[in-house]
N, C-alpha and C positions, 0 to 999 in steps of 0.2 A: 071809426070812421066818422066818429060828432068830428074831429078835427076841420075837417073843409078838405081837406086830402081826398080825393078817388083813387083809386089805383086800379094801374092800366098795365094793359097785358102791349106786348110792341103787334102792330098789326102784320099780318099776314095776304098779301098781296100777289093772288094768281092772273098770271098772265097768259093768255096763245102767245107762240113761236111768233102769228103775227101779228098780236097787240104787241108784243118788247118790239120788233124792229119798226113798227112808227112812236111808238117812245124814244128811242136812236132815233130816226130823221126828223121826230121835231127837238129835238134833243140841238141835231147839230145844226139846222136850219136855224136856232134862236141864239145855239153858240156862234154864226159867221156868220150872224145879219147885218152888221155894217159888209158884210162881203159884198163889194163893187162888179168883180163881175161874174161873168155867168161859169156855172159848172155843169160838166158834161152829167151826164147819169150815173156813164162808169168810173166817173170819182164820188160822184157824192154816194156810190154805194157802195166803194170800197170805204172813204172819210166815213163813212154810218158804219159802216160794216154790217147793212142791207146785204141780200140778195139779189145779183145786180133780178133776174126774175120776178120774185118777188116786190119788190121797191117799185113799181109800174103797180099795182093793186093798193098797196099799199098807202101810196099817197091817192091815189081816185077816191078811197073810201077817205082820207079824212079832208080832198076837196068837198064830200058829201057833203061832211058832218060840220063844214065851216057856214 
C-alpha cells in the first residue's frame, strides 16, 4: 500500500430496465445529434431498441430531469 497505487475493483452498476432504456435513448440522441431530419417515435424506438410503450415515459422523465 505504500507504493502509491490503489487497488481498484470493477464498479458494479445496477440499473432498472427503465434506467437502461433511458441510457439507450440518451446514447441514441448523442450519437445522432447532428442528424437534421426528424425521427418519428416509432423510428426512435426501433433504432434505440427502446420499447415504444416505454419511450414516452422514459423521455418525459429525462425532460423533467433536465
